[in-house]
C-alpha positions in Angstrom: -6.7 12.3 8.4 -7.0 10.5 4.7 -7.7 6.9 4.7 -5.2 4.8 2.6 -5.8 2.0 0.8 -4.8 -1.1 0.0 -3.0 -1.7 -2.8 -1.7 -4.3 -5.2 2.3 -3.3 -3.5 0.6 -4.9 -0.6 -0.5 -7.7 -2.9 3.1 -8.3 -3.6 4.5 -7.5 0.1 2.1 -10.5 0.8 3.0 -12.6 -1.6 6.6 -12.3 -1.1 5.9 -12.9 2.6 4.3 -15.8 2.5 7.1 -17.3 -0.3 9.3 -16.7 2.1 8.3 -18.3 5.2 7.7 -21.3 3.4 11.1 -21.8 1.7 12.4 -21.0 4.9 10.6 -23.7 6.8 10.9 -26.2 4.0 14.4 -24.9 3.2 14.0 -23.9 0.0 16.7 -21.5 -0.1 15.9 -20.5 -4.0 12.9 -19.6 -3.3 13.7 -17.4 -0.8 16.1 -16.4 -3.2 13.2 -15.1 -5.4 11.1 -13.9 -3.2 12.5 -12.5 -0.1 14.4 -9.4 -1.6 10.8 -8.6 -2.4 9.3 -7.8 0.6 11.0 -4.3 1.2 10.9 -2.8 -2.2 7.1 -3.6 -2.3 6.3 -1.3 1.0 8.9 1.1 -0.9 6.4 0.8 -3.9 3.7 2.1 -1.2 5.7 5.0 0.2 6.4 6.6 -3.6 2.5 6.5 -4.2 2.1 8.1 -0.8 5.0 10.6 -1.3 2.9 13.7 -2.3 1.4 13.8 1.5 4.5 13.1 2.9 7.8 15.4 3.5 10.8 15.1 1.2 13.0 14.3 3.9 10.4 11.4 5.3 10.2 10.0 1.8 14.1 9.7 1.7 14.2 7.9 5.3 11.9 5.7 4.5 13.3 4.9 1.3 16.5 4.5 1.7 15.8 2.4 4.9 13.7 0.0 2.8 16.7 0.0 -0.1 19.1 -1.2 3.3 16.5 -3.6 4.2 16.7 -5.2 1.0 20.4 -5.4 0.9 19.8 -6.9 4.2 17.5 -9.5 3.3 19.9 -10.6 0.2 22.4 -11.2 3.1 20.3 -12.8 5.5 18.8 -15.3 2.9 21.7 -18.1 5.0 21.5 -16.8 8.3 24.5 -19.1 9.7 26.8 -18.1 7.8 28.5 -15.6 10.2 30.0 -13.5 6.9 26.5 -12.6 6.0 24.7 -12.0 9.0 26.8 -9.9 10.3 27.2 -7.7 6.6 23.4 -8.3 7.0 23.0 -6.5 11.1 24.8 -3.9 9.5 22.9 -3.1 6.9 19.4 -3.4 8.7 21.5 -1.3 11.5 21.2 1.7 8.5 17.6 0.9 8.2 17.1 1.5 11.8 18.9 4.4 12.1 16.9 6.2 8.9 13.7 4.4 10.9 14.7 6.5 14.7 15.8 9.4 12.7 12.5 10.2 11.4 10.5 9.1 14.1 12.2 11.9 16.0 11.7 14.2 13.3 8.3 13.5 14.8 8.3 14.1 18.1 9.4 11.1 19.7 11.0 10.4 22.5 11.9 7.6 25.0 9.7 6.5 27.2 10.6 4.8 31.3 7.9 2.2 30.7 9.5 1.5 27.2 13.0 2.1 27.9 14.0 0.2 30.5 13.0 -3.3 29.3 14.8 -2.8 25.8 18.2 -1.7 27.8 17.9 -5.2 30.1 16.9 -7.0 26.6 20.0 -5.7 24.9 22.4 -6.3 27.7 20.9 -9.6 28.1 21.2 -10.6 24.6 24.9 -8.8 24.6 26.3 -10.7 27.3 25.3 -13.9 26.0 26.5 -12.7 22.8 30.5 -12.4 23.9 29.8 -15.7 26.0 28.8 -17.4 23.1 29.4 -16.2 19.3 32.8 -13.7 20.6 33.4 -13.8 16.3 29.8 -11.8 15.6 29.5 -10.5 19.5 30.6 -6.7 18.2 28.3 -6.1 15.4 25.0 -7.6 16.8 25.8 -5.5 19.8 25.9 -2.3 18.3 22.9 -2.6 15.6 20.8 -3.7 18.9 21.3 -0.7 20.3 20.0 1.1 16.8 17.2 -1.7 16.9 16.5 -0.9 20.8 16.6 2.8 19.7 14.1 2.2 17.3 11.8 -0.2 19.2 11.5 2.8 21.9 11.2 5.9 19.8 7.9 3.8 18.6 6.5 3.0 21.9 6.2 6.4 22.5 2.7 6.8 23.0 2.5 10.3 21.9 2.9 9.5 17.9 -0.7 8.6 18.3 -2.8 10.8 20.5 -6.2 9.3 21.4 -5.1 5.5 21.3 -5.7 3.6 23.9 -1.9 2.3 26.2 -1.5 -0.5 27.7 1.9 -1.0 29.7 3.0 2.2 28.2 2.3 1.7 24.4 -0.6 2.5 22.3 -3.5 -0.2 21.5 -3.2 -0.7 17.8 -6.6 0.5 16.1 -8.0 2.1 12.9 -5.0 4.8 13.4 -2.1 3.4 11.8 -0.3 5.7 14.2 -1.0 3.5 16.6 0.5 0.4 14.9 4.1 1.9 15.3 4.4 0.5 18.5 3.6 -2.7 18.2 6.0 -3.1 15.1 8.8 -1.9 16.7 7.9 -4.9 19.2 7.6 -7.3 16.8 11.0 -6.1 15.2 12.6 -6.7 18.7 11.3 -9.8 18.8 12.1 -11.0 15.3 15.6 -10.3 16.1 16.2 -11.8 19.2 14.6 -14.8 18.0 17.7 -14.5 16.1 20.1 -14.6 18.6 18.0 -17.9 20.7 18.2 -19.5 17.4 22.0 -19.0 16.9 23.2 -20.1 20.3 20.6 -22.1 21.5 18.5 -24.0 18.6 20.6 -27.4 17.6 17.9 -29.2 15.6 17.2 -29.2 12.0 13.7 -28.8 12.0 13.2 -26.3 15.0 15.7 -24.2 13.2 13.4 -23.7 10.2 10.8 -24.0 12.3 12.6 -20.8 14.3 13.5 -18.9 11.0 9.8 -19.1 9.6 8.8 -17.3 12.8 11.9 -14.8 12.2 10.7 -14.0 9.2 6.5 -13.4 9.3 7.5 -11.2 12.2 9.9 -9.1 10.9 7.7 -8.7 7.6 5.0 -7.8 10.1 7.2 -5.4 11.6 8.0 -3.8 8.7 4.3 -3.4 7.6 3.7 -1.8 10.8 6.2 0.8 11.2 5.8 1.8 7.2 2.2 2.2 7.7 2.4 3.6 11.0 5.4 6.5 9.7 3.0 6.8 6.5 0.3 8.1 8.6 2.2 10.5 11.6 2.1 13.6 8.8 0.3 15.0 5.8 1.2 18.0 4.0 -1.5 20.2 4.6 
């Protein structure tokens, strides 16, 4: 498998991520409006640079998913607005469906070790949302199913043959396919923290810091998943 170099798009991605996290922590929405919509497109440039090594369907799924993520990022600049939150979740649901389709195309299948804890987490979060935030519960519960599918499939160790496996998940290594499991786990953690922030955090400082963590783990998850999916298969 040919090694893949880091490019200028990664520098843009890193800069946009840092600015977005900083904007969330200090409460600078304007900074987020400028920086956040650059995160997913930077990874889209990465996909375009690697498209010669990809099957056309995979390229379309990745670019479509990242386009949907960009729309979701714009909506989620204000996560305290329930209408924007549900619109963002819908957009990210489109992205997760694309990612899940790509992973399944490459042979990913649910494993018991991955499925059971994610299903339990989804059920718990859904129950909390129904009892404490019924206005957003249907949309976020549906999104949680699609997210859980991506996270479960990305944890399939067969995607990274030869990688060390701990707890049913590949351990990240130089083989970027082994980054998929951690990417899916981080995405689940990031979105789980959105629910915790909405339902339980009330202080201005703790909400700002938690939003910074949400954004940082989200960006890391996107990078790990996209790089991992780009490494799954090369044209001969």
